[in-house]
N, C-alpha and C positions, 0 to 999 in steps of 0.2 A: 810443478804441474806434470811434466814429463814423467817424473817418478810415480806420481799417482796414477797416471794413465797406464803406465807399464804394470803397476800392481793390479789395477782393475782388469786389464787384459789377461794377465796371468791367472787371476781368480776365475774368469770366464772359461779359459782354456782347461783349467783344473776341473771345473764342474763338468764340462763337456767330455773330458777325458774319463772322468769317473762314470758319467752316463754311458759312455761307449763301452768301458770295461765292464759295465753291469749288463750289457746286452748279450744274450745267448740265442741260439736258434732252435726252435721246436719243429720237428718233422713228423710226418705220419701220412696215412692213406685212408680216405673215406669211401666206404662202399655201402651198397644197398644190403641190408640184413638178409633179405630173402633171396635175392637173385645173385648176390655176391658181385654184381657189376660196379665198376667205379662210378662215383657221382662227380661228374665234370662241372666245375663251376660252383661247388658248395662253398658257402661263405664261413670263414672262421674268424671270430672277433674276440679280442680280449674284453670280457665283460666290464662295462662301465667306461669303456674308452671307444675312440674311433679307430684304434689300430686294429688292422686285420689283413686278410688275404683271401684268395680263393684257390680251389683245387685245380690241378693240371689235367691233362687229358687221360691220365691213368689214375686219376683220383688223389694223387700225392700233393703235399703242400709243404712249404717252409715258411716259418713265421718268426722273425726276430722279436723277442720279448725281454723284459727285465728279469734279472735272476732273482726271483722271489715267488712265493706262492700266489697263485692267481687262477681265475677260472676262464676257460675258453668256452665260447658259445658256438655251436655248429648249426647253420641254418641252410635249408634247401627246400625250394618250392615242391610241395607235395609230401613233405616228410616232417615228422615231429622234431621240434627243437631238441638238441642234445648238448649236455654240459659235461665238461671234464675239468676237475681241479688238478692243477699241476704245480710242481715245485722243482724247477730245472736246476741241474747242478752246473758245475763250471764248463762241462763240455756240452751243455744243452740237453735236449731230451728227444728221444725217438719214442713217439707214442704208439707205434706200431699201426695196426688196423683199427679204425673207429667205424663201428657199424651203426648206420642210421636206419631207423624203422620207418617205413611208410606210414602216413597217417591214415592208411586204410587197414582195417582188421583182416587178417587171413589172406594177404596178398598172394602167398606162396600157392595156396589151393587154387586161386583164380588163375595163376600162371600155368598150372598144370592143365586146367580145362581149355585154356586159350591157345596152347602151343606157342607161347612166346619164345622166340629164339634168343640165343646169347652170343654175343660177339666173341670170336676166337674160340668158340666151342661148337656151336651149331654151324654145320657147313653149308650155309646158304648166304646169298647176297642180300644184305639187309640194311635198312636205314631206320633209326628210331627217333621219333619226334617227342622230345621231352615236354613236359607241362610248361616250363619257362618259354619255350619257342611259341607255343600256342598263345600263351599269356601276352607275349610282347609283340608277336609278328602278325597275328590274324586280323586284328581291328575289325573293320566292316566287310573284309573279304568273306567269301563263302568257304565252307569247310574243306572241300577238295583242294582249294588253292593253297592251303598250308603246306601241301606236298610239292609245290611247283619247283622247289629247289632240290628235289630228290632226283637221282639219276633215272634217265629214261621215262620220266613222268611229264605228260603234257596235260595241263588243267587250264580250262578257260571258262569264261562266264557264259559260254554258248550264245543263245539268242538274247540274253541280257536280263531276263526277268529273275526275280527272287527265287532261288533254289533251282535254277535251270542250268547250273554248271555241269560240265562233263569232265571225265578224266580218262586218259589213255595211259597204258603201262607197257612199255616195250612194243608199242604199236597196236595193243589190243584194248577194246573197250570193256565196259563193266560186264558184258555177257561173258567175258573170258578172264575176269579178275574175281577171285574169291574175296568177298567182303564179310568179315566177322565182327560182331559187336559182342563183347564178352564171351567169345567163343561160339556164339550162336551165328549160323550162316543167315544172311539176309537177302541174298541175290533171289530175284523173283523165280518161283518154282516153275513157271511156264516158259519163260523166255530168258532167264538168267540176268536180266537187267537190274541195276540199282538206280532208283530215281532219287537224287539228292534232295529235292524238295520235300520228300517224305521224312528226311532225317536232317532238316534245317537246324534243329537244336543241338546236334552233336557237339558243336564247338563249345557249348555251355556246360556240357557234362563230361567231356573227355578228360581222363587222367593222363593217358599216354597212348601213342599210336605207333605202330610198327609196320613199315612196308617190307615185305619179303619178296624180292623179285625172283621171277622163275617159279619153279614148282613149289618152293617154300617148304616150311617145317610142319604145316598143318597135317594132322593125322586123318582128317576127314576127306571124304571124296569130294573135292572141290574142283570147279573148272578154272583152275589157276594156270591158265596158259601164259598169261602175262605176269601174274603174281598174286600176292595175297595182301590185302589191307586189314591188319589186325587192330581193332580199336578197343580199349579198355575205358569204361566209364567210371565215374566216381561210384564209391560204394560205402561201406561202413566207416565213418570217420572215428578215429581214436579220441580226438579231443573235442570238448564242447566249444561252440563258437559259430561264426558265420560271417557273412559279408554282404554289402549292398554295393551295386555297381550302376552307374548311369552314364550314358555316352550320347554324343550327338555327332552328326556328320553331314556330308554333302546331300543336297536334294532332300532335305527333310528327314534324314535318317535319325531315328531315335531308338534308344535301347535302355531298358531298366531291368535289373536282375537282383534277386535277393535269394540267399540260401542261408540255412541254419541247420545245426546239428546238436544233438544232445550230448554227443560224445558217448563212450561206453560208460553206462551208468552202473551203480553198485549191483543192480539186479541182472547185470550182463545183457541188458537191452540196449539198442542204439537206434535212433531215428534220424535220418538226414532228409531234408526237404529243399527244393529249388524251384523257383519260378522265374520266367523270363518273358518280356514283351518287347518285340521288335517290329517297327513299322516305318514307313517312309513313302516318297513319291517314286523312288527308282531312278537311276541314271538315265536310262532310255525313256523316251517319251512314252506316257501312258502305261507305265509298269509299276504303279503303286502296289503296296503289299501290306499285310498285316499278319504277324506270326507269333505264336505263343510257344513256350516250351515248359514242361513240367517234368519233375523228377522226384521220386521218393525211394528211399530204401529203409527198410526195417529189418534189423538183424538181431539175433539172439544167440549168444554163446551158451549152449546147453550145459556142456562140461568140457573137459580137456580133449574129448574125441569128437564131439558133434557140434556143428554150428549151422544155423539156417539163416537164409537172407532172402528177402523179397524185394524185387526191384520193379518199379513201374516208371516208364519213360514214354513221353509222347511229345509231338510238335505240330498241333493243328495250325493250318495256315491256309490263306488265300492269296493269290497274286495274279495281277494282270500280266499278260505276256506279250511278246512280239512273235506273231505267228510265222512270219516268212522272212527270208533273207532277201537282199536286193543286189543289183548290179553296182559295181563301183561308181560308175558314172551317175547313177541315180542318187547316191549319197552326196556326190559333189554338186548336183543340181538342186538338192533339197536344202532350204534355209536352215533346217535342224541339223544338217551334216550327219555325222556318225550316229546321232540319237534318233534318226528317222525311224518311224514306226507307223504303219498304215493299218494296223490290226485293231484299232479301237475307235470309239466315238464317245458321245455324251448321251446318257439316258437318265432322265429324272435329275438332271443337274450334276451327275457324277460320271467319272470315267467308267466306261463299259466296254470290255474287251469283246471282239467279235469272234468269228471261228477261229480256233486255236489261239484265242487271245485272252483266255482266263483259265485258271486252274485252282482247285481247292482240294485238300486232302488232310486226312488224320489217320496216322498208322501207329497206335500205341503198341508197345511191346511190354509184355508182363512176364516175369521170370521168378521162379521160386527155386532157389539153389540150396542143396544140402552137401556140406562138406564133412566127410568122415575120415578122421585120422585114426586109422586102425591101430597103427603103431608108428614109431618114428620113421619107419621106412615105407609105409603103405598108406596111400591116400585114395579115397574114392570121391570124386566130384560129380554131382548130378544136377542137371538143370531141367526143369520142367517149364516150358514156355508156351506163350500164346500171343497172336497178334491178330486183331480184328480191325480191318481198315474200312474207311468210307471216303468217297470222293471221286473226282474225275476231272475232265477237261471240257471246255465249252466248245460246242459246234453250232453252226448255222446251216440248217437243212430246209428242205421243201423244194417245190417246183422251181422257185426263183431264189434258192438259197444264196446264189452268188451276188444277190443284191448287197449282201453284207460279208462277202468273202474276198480275200486277196488270192490271186493265182499263185499257187506254190511253185510252179515251174518258171515263172517269169519274175515274181516278186512285185508284180504290178496289179492294179485293179483289173477285174474282168471287164468284158465289154458291157456288162449291165450293172457293175457295182455302183451303189448310191453313196455319193460323197457330198459333204458340205462344202461351201466355198473355200474353207481353210483346210480341205483335204481329209477330214475325219469321216468315218463311216456314219451315214445319216440314218440312224435308227428311227427317228421321228418320221421321215418320209416313208420308210418301209412300214411302219405302224399305220400311217394314213392309207397306204395302198391296201394293206391287209383289211382295214376297216371297210373299204369299199368292195371288197371281194365277196361274191355270192357263194363261193365254194371253199370258204375257210382260208387260213393263213397260207399265203404263197411262200413265205419265208418265216421261219420261226427259230427260236434259240432252244437248243437242247443241251444235255450233258452226256458225254460219253463216259459212262461209269465203268470203272475197273477196280472193284473192291474184293476183299478176300477174307477168309478165315483160315488161320494157319496155327497148327498145334504141333508141338515137338517135344521130344525127350532125348537128351544127350547126357550120357553117362561115361565117365572115364575113370579107370583105375590105374594108378601108377605104383610100381613096386621097385624099390631100389635093393639090388643085391650086390653089394660091394660097389665096383665100378660100372655095374650094369643096371640100366633102368629099363624095365618092361612096362609097357603101356598098352592097354586094350580097352575097347569100349564099344557102345552101341549108339547109333544115330537114327532116330525114328522121326518121320515128319508126315503130317497129313494136311492137305491144302485144298481148298475149294475157292477158286476164283470166279466171281460173278460178273458177267459182261452184258451190258445193255445200254441202250440210249433212252433217255427220259426227257420228255418235253418240260422246260422250265419257264418259258416265256413265249406266248403266242404272238407277241408284238401286235396287239391290237385286234387280232382275229378272234373268232369264236371257237375254232376247232381246226384240226388237221386230219385229213383223210389218209389213212395208212392201209396198205394191202400186204404187208410183209408177213403177217402171221396167218397160218392156215387155221388156227384155232379160234378165230373170230370172223364174223361176217365181213365180206369185202366192203371196202370204203367205210370202215368204221370210224366215226368222228372221235378223235382223241382230244383230251383236255390236258391241261398242265398237270404233271405228275404221272401221266400214262407213259408206258414203254413203247417205243417204236423202233423200226429198222431191224433190230436183232435182239435176242435174249438168249444167252447160253451160259453154261458153267464149264470151267475146265477143272477136273479133279485129278490131283497127283498124290500118290501114296509112295513113301520112300521108306526103306528099311536098310540099314547098312551096318557092317561090322568093320572095325579097324584095329590094327595093331602096329606096335613099334617096339623094336629092340635097339637100345642106345648104349654104347660104351663111352664113358667119360674118364680118361686117364690124365695123368699129369702133362703129357705132351700129345697124346692122340685122343681123338674122339671120332665116333662113326655112328651112323644110324641106318636102319632098314625099316621101311614103312610099307604096309600093304593095306588095301581096303577093297571091299567088294559090297555092292549095293543092289537091291532090287527097286527099280523105278517103274511105276505103273501109271498109265494115263487112262482117263475116261473123259468122254465129252457128253454133255447134256444139252439138248437144244429144245427150247420151249416154243419156238416160232415155226420152224420148218418141219417139225414132226408132231404127230398126234400123240396124246398123253401116254398110250401104252407102247410107244415106239421112240421115246425121247432120249434114251440112254444107249451110248455105244458100247460095244464090248470093251473089256480092259485090254490094253496093249502093254506088254511087259518087256523091259529091258534089264540087263545085268551088267552095268559098267564096273570097271575094276581099275585099280592103279597100283603101281609099285614105284617106290622111290628109295634111293640110297645115296649116302654121301659120307665123306671123311674129312677131318681137319687135322693138320699136323702143326704143332707149335714147335718149330725147329729150335728157337731160342725165345727168350722173353720179348725180343724185338720182331721176329719173323714168324709168320704163319701162312700156311697154304691150305686150300680147301678145293674139293671137287664134289660135285653131285650130279645126279642124272635120274631120269625117271621116264615112265611110259604110262599113259592112261587112255582109257576109252571113255567117250562121253555119249550118253544117250541122246538121240535127236530131240530137238525142241518140240514143244506142243504143236506149234503151227505146221511143222513138217510132217506130223503123223496124220493129221486130219485134213483132207484135201478140200481146197476151195471153200473153206469155212462151213464144212458139213461134217456129218458123222461118218462119212466114207474114210476108211482106214488105208493108209499107205503102207501096204505090206512089205514093200522093198526098201523102206527107210533104213539108212545105214548108220552105224556108229561113227562119230568123228574120233579121230586118233591123234595123239600128240606125243612126240618124242622130244625130250629136251635135256641139255647138258649145260652145266656152269663150271668154270674153273676160276679160282681167284687167289690173290696174294694180299697179305696185310703187313704193314711195317708200323711199329709203334715205339715212340720214345715218350718220356714224361711230358714234353712240350710239343710233340709233333707226331702225327700218325697219318697214314695214307693207306687207301684200299684200292685195288684195281681187280676187275674181273671181266671175263668174256663169257658170252653165251651163244648157244645155238638151239633154235627151237623150230621144229618141223610140225606144222599143222596140216593134217592130211584129211581129205574127204570132207571138206566143209559142206554141210547139209544144204542142198538146193533141190527144189522140186520145180519142174517147168511143165507147162501144158503144151501138147501138140495135137491139133485137130481133135479136140474132145478127149484126148488121152493124156495121162500124166505120167511122168517118169522122173526118177531120181538121177541127177547128173553126177557121174563119178569123177574122181580125179582133180577136184579143185583143191589144190594145195598151196600153202604159203610157207616161206622160209624167212625167219627172223634171226639175224645175227647181229652182234654188236660187242662194244666195249664200254664199261662203266668205271668211273674212278671218282673217289672223294679224297680230300685232304683236310686235316684239322690242325691248327697251329695256334699256340698260346705263347708268343715270345716273351710277354710279361703278363703278370696276374690280371692286369686290368684289360687286356686286349685279347679278343677271340676272333679268329679268322677261319672261315670254312670255304673250301672251293669244291666244285663239282664239274665234271664233264662226261657226257656220254655221246657216243656215236653209233648209229644203227644203220643197218641195210636190210630193209624189209621189202620183199618182193613176192609176187605170185610166181609160182614155179614154172608151169607148163601151159601151153595151149591146150584148149579142150576141143576134142572131136567126138561127137556122140551120135549114134543112129538108133532110132527106135523101130523095132519090128513087131508085127502082129503075131498071132499064134500060127499063121501059115508061113512065117518067115518073110513076109512081104514088107518092104520098107514103108513106114508110115511118115517119118520126117527125120531130118538131120539137123544137128545143132553144132555150132563151133563158137568158142570164145577165145580171142586172141589176146592172152594176157601174160604169156611166159616172159619173165624178166621185167614186167612193169611194176613200178614201186607201189606199195600199199599207201593209201591216202588217209587223211584226217588226223594226222599226228606228226609233230616235229621229230625228225629222226636224228637231229643234232641238237643237243641242249647243253648249256653251261650256266654256272651260277657262281657268284662270289658274295660271301656274306661277311661283314665286318661289324663287330660289336665292341664298343669301348666304354669302360666305366670312367667317366670324367672325374668324378669324385664319389665317395661312398653314397650310394643311394640314387645317383644320376647316371643312367646309361643311355647311350646313343647308338643306333644301329643303321646299317645301310645294306641293301640287297640289290644286286645287279643280276638280271637273268637274260639269257640269250637263247633264241630259238631259230633253227635253220633247217633246210632240207625238208620242207613241209609241203606235201602234195595235196591238192584239193580232194574232197571225198568223191568217190564214184562207185558205181556198181560194176564190179568186173565182169559179171555175167552178161552185161549189155554191150560188151566190146565184141560184137559179132561180125565187124568188118575188118579184114586183114589190114587195110590201110589205116586203121585206127589203133594199130598196136604201138601206142606211145604213152608215155607218162601223162597223167593229168597235170593241170596247170600247177606250177610251183609257186607258192606264196612267197612274197619277199621276206627275207630274214629280218628279224627285229630284236631289239633289246629294250628293257624297261629298267627303271631305277625306282626303288622304294626306300622310304626312311621311316624309322620308328624311334620313339623316346619313351623312357620310363623313369619316373622319379618317385622314390620311396621316401615318405616322411611320416610325421606323427601329428595327429590331431588330438591334443590332450593325451590320454593314455591309449588311444587307438591307433593302430597301424593303418596307413593309407598309402595309395599308389595312384599317380597321375599318368595316364597313357596318351601318346599321340601317335598317329599313323598317317603317312601320306603315301599313297599308291600311284605309280607312274608320275614321279615327281617332275619329269621333264615334259609331260604332256605329249609323249610320243604317239603319233598316229600309226597304227599298225592293223593289219588284218589278222584276226586270231582263227576264224573258222572260214571255210569255203567249201562250196559244191561245184564240181566241174561242169562247164558248159559244153555245148556241142562243138566249139572250136578248140577246146582245151587251152584257153588263153584267158587273160585278165579281163577282156571285154565281155566274154559270155559267162564268166563265173558268177555265181551268187554267193555273197559273202556277209559276214558279221565282223564289224570292226571291234577291236578291244576297247575297253574304257579309257577315257582320258584321265586327267588327274582327279582323284577322289581322296577324301580325308575323313578322319574320325578322331575324336578325342574323348577320353572317359575317365572317370574317377571311381576308384574302389576303396571303400572303407571296411575294414575288418573289425569284428567285434567278438 
């Protein structure tokens, strides 16, 4: 028996030894064919087996295989599958560089138009969000929050309504962050803001996103004081197919999405379509919402030189909102706790938001792109685009409008607010009182409309001359923003008497659909030229970018002026910018970069026209920004790290103030933002991915302001002082850190965790109101906090179809924290008005590909 056992053991060892002797190692590196960037986490599998691995941080891989002919399958989200047949020898096989092609036709031309930066080549501080991150991490979060683990980014849900998120970068809001979608600027032409509710469907159509911190690499004249968010949407799919996605979550969250593509057909046409419906009750009381997203791309490859592409994207939505913040004690005393919302009631059996309690908007963007490859070294990319929006936010107005309003300054009902016994706005009682009125509605519901027509032409030519790339182009825009209030619900009354328009009789009875209070247009014309010279060598790269623009404003007022005098004169500004930077790759492991720039920015529309009239502010000044970055990168196959420092000086922030019926521009309001940012990436084993981030900022107002206004006789009219020197900027965490861990438990099952920390966050305040010297102090500092999120993804097959199951839990530990605050008169916790962040939320979804 012992002899038999010994022979059996020797036989097993012989087979194992033979198997081991037949194992060799295959190596290689996987990159993007267009950008030449390494693809991190690309999967390599021996076809027909479960044996495989994933690429490291520089795109390299090692895979033990049997010493025989076999096929390797390369897979990466957003890229077409790639196969290679190999027959390794005794010493294994080095496959060299494997180029995977994006599943989007003509990506290289798109990258030229969008100024996408490349790591270790473009000398800017950047973070790129890959499709897999959006796919696995977003869940039911709103689009800006996918950036919350990016250095110097602070993104919150704001007041808590659908699409009401906000984002700050290096302490600057979206007025000072350039946002591009497929290379097209989307910041409002009048005030520079980005309203994320207008772009609520971006998460469904984004292919990849890049945050360029600081002045960034964009060649356009953008207000990138804090940075640039560069978003690329889906485009022309190479392969035929599609997918269906369905998800559920907390508080009635539902989402269904379907997309399909013909792929590139034999006639060189391609059509891609996508539609999404998202709805729910909202985490905050009374914040139900309903949102749609549609996307269409039609492309034609005309020949080897010319390709055209038409894209239509839109996200019509309505959502109830929370109109005001509250004091901390009010949340504690409310049975609903952090979900407290006083800005809604019930009307006709449905939730009905009051003043600032409802928003609806639809802002489609249409773009016709032409890509002309003149030769292998010359590309011209041109985009003709248009956006025509509709919508606005609800207001309650009238002599007794406060029947249905909450006091913005206290977060509490006014002394005449009508409420039901359970604390909701009492629309029925307001309607009853209006019905008894002999002089029309005393309180009625209107819509503050802010819609626009926006047309643009953006054309870029890129020429490669050896190691030198020369880029130049034209940026033209024309915008008309229409602003008015419109009566939408008289609340049981027959009419409303309005005296605001001089072009109709006094006390004109207005009905639903009539305009009231104000009606004016803001017209903005923009024409700009830009150019860049870039050198890209083996170890050195550098760029010099310059731009100059003509920005012109006109205001048209239909209420305060008679028909022959409604248009103001044009007001013209010529902002310009210059940026330069250099990168040095000292070795394969070490690189250094530096960049700097200076730009002037035209004043915003509201600064030009005084007191909401056509009166022109002749003394309006340019804002000026001077900024520098310096950084270092270290990279190994399994580990990489980046660190950079920045210095940004924002000078002459635009402010107009009234003094005894006179107006003046207050000079010298300057802010200095400095800080350090770092990221690390580590893949100790193929199944484990670790990312860390830390950023520290010191953002302060520079000087106290002393200003005196004199008349033409040099007599003093008034004086003004603001005591802000050294006071910290509010409304964004100045210290942030994050740790992300993703582990593939077994092939197809991945579990992830994210920990985020936020500190040194001061409440929002208006620095120009610090007019008392004894108030020269920081605003209230919010308590530091951290959150933990978890996500899971499981890939499997349903018959012949690929499927993925997703799960996401946000704020797993149900941490209670204050995310946003407005400073009170005592600069402390007791007087601040705050919004709490969300508690634990969850979503789960199933995607089936066909």
